[in-house]
N, CA, C and O atoms as a DFTB+ gen file, in Angstrom:
492 C
 N C O
     1  1     156.471     249.082     -70.352
     2  2     157.258     248.960     -68.142
     3  2     156.577     249.734     -66.838
     4  3     156.858     249.656     -65.642
     5  1     155.629     250.467     -67.500
     6  2     154.877     251.620     -66.855
     7  2     153.981     250.967     -65.253
     8  3     153.897     251.307     -64.072
     9  1     153.517     250.002     -66.036
    10  2     152.469     249.208     -64.956
    11  2     154.033     248.444     -63.698
    12  3     153.836     248.372     -62.485
    13  1     155.230     248.047     -64.254
    14  2     155.514     247.431     -63.365
    15  2     156.185     248.279     -62.334
    16  3     156.235     248.003     -61.136
    17  1     156.683     249.311     -62.891
    18  2     157.450     250.210     -62.242
    19  2     156.825     251.470     -61.210
    20  3     157.370     252.329     -60.516
    21  1     155.546     251.141     -61.465
    22  2     154.348     251.283     -60.210
    23  2     153.663     250.349     -59.767
    24  3     152.584     250.545     -59.207
    25  1     154.155     249.237     -59.938
    26  2     153.482     248.613     -58.765
    27  2     155.404     247.542     -57.446
    28  3     155.426     246.997     -56.342
    29  1     156.623     247.850     -58.623
    30  2     157.613     248.111     -57.702
    31  2     157.494     249.245     -56.673
    32  3     157.393     248.884     -55.501
    33  1     157.492     250.341     -56.890
    34  2     157.663     251.235     -55.738
    35  2     155.893     251.282     -55.142
    36  3     155.774     252.034     -54.175
    37  1     155.162     250.903     -55.390
    38  2     154.170     250.453     -54.439
    39  2     154.395     249.727     -53.480
    40  3     153.989     250.046     -52.363
    41  1     155.133     248.521     -53.708
    42  2     155.441     247.626     -52.983
    43  2     156.609     248.124     -52.233
    44  3     156.623     247.879     -51.026
    45  1     157.415     248.664     -52.655
    46  2     158.384     249.598     -51.713
    47  2     157.923     249.899     -50.928
    48  3     158.450     249.378     -49.944
    49  1     156.797     250.777     -50.559
    50  2     156.604     252.035     -49.517
    51  2     155.445     250.670     -48.739
    52  3     154.919     250.920     -47.654
    53  1     155.248     249.659     -49.261
    54  2     154.202     248.949     -48.839
    55  2     154.992     247.558     -47.545
    56  3     154.370     247.012     -46.634
    57  1     156.714     247.297     -47.980
    58  2     157.182     246.382     -47.519
    59  2     157.950     247.138     -46.131
    60  3     157.708     248.187     -45.534
    61  1     158.681     246.379     -45.999
    62  2     159.453     246.140     -44.621
    63  2     161.097     247.192     -45.270
    64  3     162.066     247.566     -44.610
    65  1     160.889     247.321     -46.293
    66  2     162.103     248.143     -46.722
    67  2     162.731     249.240     -45.890
    68  3     163.880     249.679     -45.945
    69  1     161.799     249.559     -45.166
    70  2     162.752     250.673     -44.684
    71  2     163.267     250.435     -42.811
    72  3     163.708     251.127     -41.894
    73  1     162.844     248.960     -43.070
    74  2     163.217     248.504     -41.696
    75  2     163.957     247.276     -41.587
    76  3     164.556     246.792     -40.626
    77  1     163.774     246.818     -42.915
    78  2     165.126     245.144     -42.935
    79  2     166.028     244.962     -44.350
    80  3     165.880     244.481     -45.473
    81  1     166.848     245.518     -43.721
    82  2     168.044     245.703     -44.966
    83  2     168.091     244.524     -46.297
    84  3     168.460     244.715     -47.456
    85  1     167.643     243.428     -45.736
    86  2     167.516     242.599     -46.741
    87  2     166.304     242.751     -47.739
    88  3     166.163     242.205     -48.834
    89  1     165.459     243.637     -47.082
    90  2     163.725     243.722     -48.284
    91  2     164.505     244.931     -48.456
    92  3     164.528     244.594     -49.640
    93  1     165.235     246.125     -48.426
    94  2     166.090     247.399     -49.431
    95  2     166.486     246.366     -50.482
    96  3     166.127     246.158     -51.641
    97  1     167.369     245.788     -49.642
    98  2     168.191     245.043     -50.697
    99  2     167.767     244.915     -52.148
   100  3     168.336     245.442     -53.104
   101  1     166.162     243.762     -52.196
   102  2     165.531     243.478     -52.327
   103  2     164.920     244.400     -53.877
   104  3     164.642     243.958     -54.991
   105  1     164.894     245.429     -53.475
   106  2     164.173     246.346     -53.988
   107  2     164.712     247.451     -54.847
   108  3     164.251     248.008     -55.843
   109  1     166.239     247.661     -53.917
   110  2     167.553     249.287     -54.340
   111  2     168.472     248.540     -55.226
   112  3     168.945     247.439     -54.942
   113  1     168.669     249.111     -56.170
   114  2     169.853     249.167     -56.902
   115  2     170.979     249.464     -56.090
   116  3     171.081     250.228     -55.130
   117  1     172.097     248.464     -56.839
   118  2     173.129     248.718     -56.060
   119  2     174.035     250.078     -56.189
   120  3     174.888     250.519     -55.418
   121  1     173.454     250.685     -57.675
   122  2     173.822     252.325     -58.284
   123  2     172.669     253.279     -57.848
   124  3     172.421     254.316     -58.463
   125  1     172.027     252.894     -56.822
   126  2     171.645     253.528     -56.253
   127  2     171.862     255.690     -56.286
   128  3     172.872     256.273     -55.891
   129  1     170.858     256.236     -56.743
   130  2     171.645     257.700     -56.272
   131  2     170.084     258.463     -56.160
   132  3     169.123     258.458     -56.929
   133  1     170.312     259.096     -54.861
   134  2     169.108     259.979     -54.213
   135  2     169.641     261.113     -54.304
   136  3     170.860     261.236     -54.188
   137  1     168.819     262.164     -54.531
   138  2     169.324     264.034     -54.865
   139  2     167.931     264.314     -54.004
   140  3     166.783     264.133     -54.409
   141  1     168.249     264.686     -53.020
   142  2     166.892     265.123     -52.012
   143  2     167.121     266.527     -51.398
   144  3     167.855     266.887     -50.477
   145  1     166.123     267.322     -52.328
   146  2     165.374     268.127     -51.636
   147  2     164.714     268.522     -50.463
   148  3     163.493     268.388     -50.383
   149  1     165.608     269.161     -49.217
   150  2     164.558     268.519     -47.860
   151  2     164.792     270.413     -47.447
   152  3     165.298     271.162     -48.283
   153  1     164.331     270.914     -46.073
   154  2     164.114     271.677     -44.847
   155  2     165.441     272.384     -44.620
   156  3     165.616     273.551     -44.270
   157  1     166.591     271.181     -44.962
   158  2     167.820     270.793     -44.177
   159  2     169.426     271.382     -44.973
   160  3     170.514     271.834     -44.614
   161  1     168.649     270.995     -46.340
   162  2     169.825     271.468     -47.652
   163  2     168.771     270.513     -48.587
   164  3     167.587     270.210     -48.735
   165  1     170.512     270.219     -49.237
   166  2     170.274     269.247     -50.997
   167  2     171.793     268.442     -50.729
   168  3     172.986     268.737     -50.654
   169  1     170.999     267.350     -50.646
   170  2     171.523     265.832     -50.386
   171  2     171.479     265.140     -51.271
   172  3     170.373     264.917     -51.762
   173  1     172.566     264.572     -51.787
   174  2     172.846     262.980     -52.305
   175  2     173.644     262.269     -51.532
   176  3     174.776     262.281     -51.049
   177  1     172.169     261.318     -51.598
   178  2     172.948     259.604     -51.335
   179  2     173.268     258.584     -52.560
   180  3     173.031     258.666     -53.765
   181  1     173.893     257.603     -51.780
   182  2     173.756     256.585     -53.065
   183  2     173.350     255.319     -51.805
   184  3     172.745     255.438     -50.739
   185  1     174.029     254.009     -52.527
   186  2     173.123     252.703     -51.859
   187  2     173.449     252.565     -50.195
   188  3     172.450     252.587     -49.476
   189  1     174.131     252.492     -49.852
   190  2     175.164     252.295     -48.507
   191  2     174.538     253.581     -47.943
   192  3     173.830     253.419     -46.949
   193  1     174.691     254.902     -48.439
   194  2     174.666     256.141     -47.528
   195  2     172.489     256.084     -47.202
   196  3     171.895     255.823     -46.156
   197  1     172.181     256.279     -47.947
   198  2     170.909     255.638     -48.221
   199  2     170.161     254.978     -46.727
   200  3     169.456     255.224     -45.748
   201  1     170.931     253.988     -47.442
   202  2     170.386     252.998     -46.167
   203  2     170.805     252.965     -44.334
   204  3     170.516     252.207     -43.408
   205  1     171.512     254.050     -44.451
   206  2     172.083     254.798     -42.819
   207  2     171.304     255.675     -42.583
   208  3     170.879     255.963     -41.464
   209  1     170.998     256.260     -43.723
   210  2     169.781     257.739     -42.910
   211  2     168.418     256.939     -42.495
   212  3     167.724     257.304     -41.546
   213  1     168.068     255.647     -43.425
   214  2     167.367     255.247     -43.151
   215  2     166.917     254.196     -41.698
   216  3     165.782     254.107     -41.230
   217  1     168.280     253.408     -41.142
   218  2     168.414     252.735     -40.335
   219  2     168.441     253.669     -39.281
   220  3     167.640     253.697     -38.347
   221  1     169.521     254.539     -39.488
   222  2     169.030     255.804     -38.582
   223  2     168.101     256.560     -38.198
   224  3     168.022     257.057     -37.074
   225  1     167.440     256.684     -38.968
   226  2     165.943     257.067     -38.609
   227  2     165.203     255.960     -37.726
   228  3     164.673     256.244     -36.652
   229  1     165.212     254.682     -38.266
   230  2     164.639     253.467     -37.942
   231  2     164.729     254.130     -36.159
   232  3     163.817     254.406     -35.380
   233  1     166.152     254.206     -36.011
   234  2     165.784     253.766     -34.406
   235  2     165.642     255.016     -33.508
   236  3     166.159     255.152     -32.399
   237  1     164.929     255.828     -34.100
   238  2     164.672     257.248     -33.526
   239  2     163.029     256.991     -33.315
   240  3     162.251     257.868     -32.940
   241  1     162.710     255.796     -33.590
   242  2     161.032     255.544     -33.714
   243  2     160.730     254.412     -33.167
   244  3     161.449     253.415     -33.235
   245  1     159.385     254.488     -32.442
   246  2     158.732     252.971     -32.565
   247  2     158.314     252.316     -34.167
   248  3     158.642     251.158     -34.425
   249  1     157.695     253.020     -35.022
   250  2     157.440     252.390     -35.959
   251  2     157.240     253.909     -37.018
   252  3     156.876     254.964     -36.499
   253  1     157.540     253.804     -38.547
   254  2     157.460     254.528     -39.218
   255  2     156.138     253.397     -40.754
   256  3     156.080     252.206     -41.057
   257  1     155.449     254.531     -41.200
   258  2     154.397     254.441     -41.586
   259  2     154.039     255.702     -42.987
   260  3     153.791     256.900     -42.856
   261  1     154.145     254.801     -44.397
   262  2     154.234     255.990     -45.011
   263  2     152.800     255.602     -45.898
   264  3     152.211     254.567     -46.210
   265  1     152.681     256.531     -46.028
   266  2     150.910     256.603     -46.424
   267  2     150.604     257.519     -47.814
   268  3     150.667     258.748     -47.804
   269  1     150.253     256.703     -49.038
   270  2     151.399     257.315     -50.458
   271  2     149.773     258.037     -50.715
   272  3     148.709     257.467     -50.473
   273  1     149.868     258.809     -51.020
   274  2     148.358     260.013     -51.493
   275  2     148.602     259.821     -53.429
   276  3     147.656     259.685     -54.205
   277  1     149.676     259.850     -53.733
   278  2     148.859     259.742     -55.019
   279  2     150.642     258.814     -55.313
   280  3     151.670     258.769     -54.637
   281  1     150.263     258.246     -56.571
   282  2     151.613     257.539     -57.762
   283  2     151.112     258.070     -59.419
   284  3     149.961     258.131     -59.851
   285  1     152.325     258.391     -60.088
   286  2     151.956     258.234     -61.689
   287  2     152.711     257.961     -61.976
   288  3     153.733     258.237     -61.348
   289  1     152.757     257.015     -63.451
   290  2     153.774     256.794     -63.882
   291  2     154.275     256.576     -65.317
   292  3     153.535     256.116     -66.187
   293  1     155.776     256.981     -65.577
   294  2     155.372     257.276     -67.533
   295  2     156.418     256.308     -67.604
   296  3     157.313     256.556     -66.796
   297  1     156.669     254.958     -68.524
   298  2     157.490     254.477     -68.777
   299  2     158.051     253.839     -67.724
   300  3     157.543     252.824     -67.247
   301  1     159.438     254.519     -67.149
   302  2     160.573     253.372     -66.432
   303  2     160.502     254.474     -64.681
   304  3     160.853     254.043     -63.583
   305  1     159.841     256.166     -65.025
   306  2     160.240     256.909     -64.304
   307  2     158.657     256.934     -63.322
   308  3     157.693     257.397     -63.932
   309  1     158.419     256.473     -61.918
   310  2     157.677     256.720     -61.112
   311  2     157.373     258.183     -60.363
   312  3     158.379     258.660     -59.839
   313  1     156.216     258.933     -60.233
   314  2     156.246     259.951     -59.289
   315  2     155.079     259.984     -57.868
   316  3     153.882     260.253     -57.766
   317  1     155.990     259.626     -57.053
   318  2     155.268     259.310     -55.568
   319  2     154.884     260.612     -54.890
   320  3     155.855     261.366     -54.930
   321  1     153.682     261.254     -54.188
   322  2     153.534     261.478     -52.866
   323  2     152.620     261.315     -51.681
   324  3     151.435     260.998     -51.574
   325  1     153.716     261.688     -50.690
   326  2     153.471     260.612     -49.601
   327  2     153.273     261.526     -48.330
   328  3     153.625     262.703     -48.409
   329  1     152.789     261.095     -47.301
   330  2     153.288     261.566     -45.889
   331  2     153.775     260.615     -44.944
   332  3     153.281     259.523     -44.664
   333  1     154.898     261.204     -44.440
   334  2     155.772     260.563     -43.327
   335  2     155.282     260.304     -41.911
   336  3     155.391     261.159     -41.033
   337  1     154.875     259.404     -41.758
   338  2     153.838     259.196     -39.694
   339  2     154.996     258.683     -38.798
   340  3     155.900     258.052     -39.346
   341  1     155.026     258.845     -37.830
   342  2     155.738     257.732     -36.958
   343  2     155.130     257.702     -35.629
   344  3     154.069     258.306     -35.473
   345  1     155.651     257.092     -34.673
   346  2     155.405     256.977     -33.505
   347  2     156.541     256.428     -32.622
   348  3     157.202     255.391     -32.657
   349  1     156.517     257.749     -31.637
   350  2     158.210     258.131     -31.098
   351  2     157.983     256.557     -29.994
   352  3     157.118     255.727     -29.717
   353  1     159.409     256.898     -29.673
   354  2     159.647     255.888     -28.380
   355  2     159.023     255.897     -27.217
   356  3     158.580     255.006     -26.493
   357  1     159.076     257.592     -27.126
   358  2     158.402     258.112     -25.909
   359  2     157.425     258.359     -25.953
   360  3     156.979     258.620     -24.835
   361  1     156.013     258.517     -27.528
   362  2     155.192     258.116     -27.048
   363  2     154.302     257.676     -28.046
   364  3     153.697     258.349     -28.881
   365  1     154.299     255.532     -27.709
   366  2     154.326     255.180     -29.327
   367  2     152.655     254.896     -28.959
   368  3     151.874     254.123     -29.513
   369  1     152.535     255.400     -28.339
   370  2     150.544     255.433     -28.556
   371  2     150.539     256.019     -29.320
   372  3     150.187     255.318     -30.269
   373  1     150.759     257.261     -29.730
   374  2     150.480     258.642     -30.528
   375  2     151.030     258.261     -32.128
   376  3     152.039     257.556     -32.099
   377  1     150.564     258.591     -33.449
   378  2     150.635     258.332     -34.708
   379  2     150.823     260.096     -35.038
   380  3     149.935     260.873     -34.686
   381  1     152.449     260.726     -35.955
   382  2     152.137     261.715     -36.271
   383  2     153.133     262.146     -37.449
   384  3     154.358     262.113     -37.571
   385  1     152.311     262.471     -38.081
   386  2     153.291     263.332     -39.490
   387  2     154.143     264.151     -38.964
   388  3     154.117     265.001     -38.074
   389  1     155.158     263.589     -39.931
   390  2     156.418     264.182     -39.587
   391  2     156.895     265.141     -40.917
   392  3     157.298     266.302     -40.846
   393  1     156.717     264.243     -42.263
   394  2     157.130     264.841     -43.693
   395  2     155.817     264.687     -44.695
   396  3     154.830     263.967     -44.849
   397  1     156.270     265.492     -45.095
   398  2     155.566     265.377     -46.593
   399  2     156.665     264.932     -48.164
   400  3     157.670     265.582     -48.454
   401  1     156.351     264.184     -48.668
   402  2     157.434     264.167     -49.832
   403  2     156.791     264.204     -50.953
   404  3     155.570     264.175     -51.109
   405  1     157.993     264.297     -52.104
   406  2     157.154     264.075     -53.761
   407  2     158.334     263.497     -53.507
   408  3     159.036     263.780     -52.536
   409  1     158.672     262.448     -54.589
   410  2     159.784     261.609     -55.344
   411  2     159.030     261.447     -56.343
   412  3     157.804     261.367     -56.407
   413  1     160.065     261.386     -57.375
   414  2     160.303     260.960     -58.510
   415  2     161.393     259.937     -58.433
   416  3     162.541     260.221     -58.092
   417  1     160.948     258.602     -58.798
   418  2     161.964     257.801     -59.192
   419  2     162.791     256.915     -60.406
   420  3     163.662     257.778     -60.514
   421  1     162.920     256.598     -60.712
   422  2     163.502     255.749     -62.297
   423  2     164.221     254.351     -61.819
   424  3     165.094     254.260     -60.956
   425  1     163.802     253.575     -62.377
   426  2     163.487     251.857     -62.268
   427  2     164.728     251.563     -63.365
   428  3     164.659     251.991     -64.517
   429  1     165.608     250.961     -62.982
   430  2     166.092     250.260     -63.786
   431  2     166.919     248.691     -63.670
   432  3     167.652     248.307     -62.759
   433  1     166.618     248.149     -64.606
   434  2     166.988     246.038     -63.722
   435  2     166.236     245.839     -63.318
   436  3     166.231     244.687     -62.884
   437  1     164.906     246.681     -63.051
   438  2     163.669     245.628     -62.092
   439  2     164.013     246.463     -60.465
   440  3     163.541     246.208     -59.357
   441  1     164.819     247.314     -60.804
   442  2     165.452     248.028     -59.703
   443  2     165.345     249.650     -59.673
   444  3     165.631     250.484     -60.532
   445  1     164.796     249.788     -58.289
   446  2     164.495     251.786     -57.861
   447  2     165.993     251.924     -58.438
   448  3     166.591     250.852     -58.529
   449  1     166.675     253.052     -58.834
   450  2     167.495     253.250     -59.278
   451  2     167.959     254.717     -59.074
   452  3     169.120     254.795     -58.672
   453  1     167.402     255.742     -59.235
   454  2     167.072     256.802     -58.896
   455  2     166.010     257.814     -58.462
   456  3     164.839     257.900     -58.833
   457  1     166.652     258.512     -57.643
   458  2     165.480     259.451     -56.746
   459  2     165.852     260.861     -56.855
   460  3     167.008     261.275     -56.769
   461  1     164.862     261.539     -57.040
   462  2     164.347     262.946     -56.811
   463  2     164.014     263.618     -56.318
   464  3     163.604     264.485     -57.090
   465  1     163.892     263.845     -55.477
   466  2     162.951     264.160     -53.876
   467  2     163.208     265.684     -53.328
   468  3     164.157     266.468     -53.325
   469  1     161.867     265.683     -52.872
   470  2     161.764     267.342     -52.460
   471  2     160.749     267.112     -51.070
   472  3     159.606     266.656     -51.085
   473  1     161.573     267.596     -49.814
   474  2     160.821     267.701     -48.458
   475  2     160.098     268.362     -47.632
   476  3     160.864     269.191     -47.141
   477  1     159.335     268.457     -47.298
   478  2     159.516     269.756     -45.930
   479  2     158.452     269.176     -44.742
   480  3     157.446     268.493     -44.936
   481  1     158.903     269.582     -43.667
   482  2     158.897     268.522     -42.072
   483  2     157.053     269.255     -41.851
   484  3     156.677     270.389     -42.150
   485  1     156.229     268.106     -41.236
   486  2     155.180     268.597     -41.032
   487  2     154.805     269.126     -39.809
   488  3     153.616     269.343     -39.572
   489  1     155.934     269.426     -38.768
   490  2     155.660     270.297     -37.761
   491  2     156.075     271.642     -38.124
   492  3     155.908     272.574     -37.337
């Protein structure tokens, strides 16, 4: 399943899943669990609360782009390193990095089911 899991994660980051709920639902398992260590502390999200976080962030930015630099897979787990870029509503002509991430995704039933993630701000 390694190649299929890797392709699923790649497709997730290349899709509109971070701006369109129906696309998000195609990729994400209804029993999603996200364990996130960030500069603001440790947070745990489920399917609904993770979408709320994504939706809230998308309202603050003109656009969001994920630049994946590394992606490795083994069986049903995929590790991905990426930089999150955005264009603000106030300055849509300039794209700036807003964070650096490493995520380990577990695929279950052909969807993203568990994520262990760490991040730190670019600024």
